[in-house]
N, C-alpha and C positions, 0 to 999 in steps of 0.2 A: 114841224119839228122845231124846237127852240134852239137857239144858238148853243146854249149849255149842252143840250142833248147831242146836237151835231158834233161839237167838240169832243164830248165824252166818247162818242161812237168812233171818232177819228183816232183818238188816243188809244182806244181799245184795239181798233184795227191795226195800228202800228205796232202795238205791244204784240198782238197776235202774230203778225208777220215776222217780227223779230224771233218769236219762239219757233216758228216753222222753218222747215229747210235746214234744221240744225243737224249736224252730223252726230252720229252716235259711235262711241269708240268700241272696239271689240278687240280684246287682247289676241295677239297673233305671235307666231314663233319669233318674228323679227320686228316687233313693234306693235303698232295698233292700226287696225283697218277701221273704216268708218262706213256707216250706212246712213242713208238720208230720207227723211219724210218728204212729201211734196208740199208746195206752197198753198195747196188747197186745204183749208180748215175743215175737217170732218170729225164726226163722233170718234173718239178713239185716238187722235192725233196727239193731243196734249198728255194723255195718260201713257202713250208710248215714249213720248219725248221726256216724260218725267220718271220713266223707269217702272211704271206700273203696267207691265206687259200683259198679264191676265186680263186686266180690266180693258186695256187698249184693245186687245184681241177680240173680246166679247163685243164691244162697242163697234169695232170695225167690221165684224161679221154681220151686224145688223145693217151697216151703211151699204153693204153690197147690193141690197134690194132697192135702192133709190132710183136706179134707172139712169141717173147722170153719169156720163162717161168719166168726167173730171173727178167726181166724188168716188166712183168705183176705182179709179187709178189710185187715188189717194188711200182709200181703204186697203187695196191690195198691197201698197208699199207698206202700210202699217202692219199688215198681217205677215208679210215677208220679214220684216224686221223683228216683230214680236215673237214669231216662231223661231227665228234664228237666236234670238237672245234667250229663250227658254230652251233651246236645244231640241225642239221638236223638228227636226230636219226634214222628215217626210212632209209634214205640213208646210214648212217653209218652201220646200221644193215646189209644192203645188201653187202657192200663192206668188212666188217669185216668177215662176214660168207665166202664170196669168198676167202679172204686171208687164212683163216684156211684151206679151201679145196685145196688149191694149193699145199700145202706140202713144198713149198719153203720158207725159213725163218720162218718156222712154230712157233718157239718159240716167235718171234716178233709178229706174227699174234695172238697168244694166249694172249700175254700182252695187245695188242691193243683191242681185244674183250673183254677181261676181265674189261677193263676200261670202254668200252661202257656199259657192264653189270652193273658196279658199278654206273655209271651215271644214269642208268635206275632204280636203286634201287634194282637189283637182285643181292644181295650180295653173296648168295650161289652159283650162277653161276660164278660170277666174281672170287670168291675163287677157284672154280674148274678150271677155265682157267688159273689162276696164278699158280695153283699147277702143271698143265700140262706143263706150260712155264718152271717151275723149274726143272721138270723131264727132259725136253729136253736140258736145259742150267742151270745146278745146281748152278753155281757161279754168276749168273746174278743179279746185284744189284737192278735193276728196278723190276724184278719179286719178289724179296724177300720183297722190300719195299711195293709193291702193295699188295702182299699176306698178309702181316701184316695188312694193312689198312682194307682189306676185312675181315679178321679174327676178328678184333675188331668189326666191324659192325655185323657180324654174332653172336658173343658172346653177343653184346648188345641186339639183337633180341631174344636170347634163355635165357637171364638173367644171363649168366655165366660170371665169371671173365676171360677176355682174358689172363691175366698173368698166370693163372693156366693152360690153355690149349696150351700156346705157347711151342715150342720145345726148 
């Protein structure tokens, strides 16, 4: 491989990594929630990240047959996001659950399933999923932000001031 080809491949790889693991905003009652793809590039990831959800779903469904646990986990994250973003919540439920069960990139799977739960109005379950994501990756900004949004909703339901219960 020539130096030019190696340098081009490195630049492409770095650009790809910058695109991956990008949070996706989802409007919520008290701000925005975010979902995340995995750092593993698979067919469908870029389409999902660019908002081409139907294309990303189709490509990710094909990726599930590869047999690689990392690629399957990435495809499951894509499918969870794609179906939440297209409001096919039954399919989102299916793939978000499978994502959590794989154990690969589980902190991302918990973020995404938590966002599904939030969209479904199950704020206690979303709070639990975000808390688990924070246990697995304590410094993650998306987990922290989504946890706070769910905490506000739970506090509103219980009639408590969310400022008093915040850490």
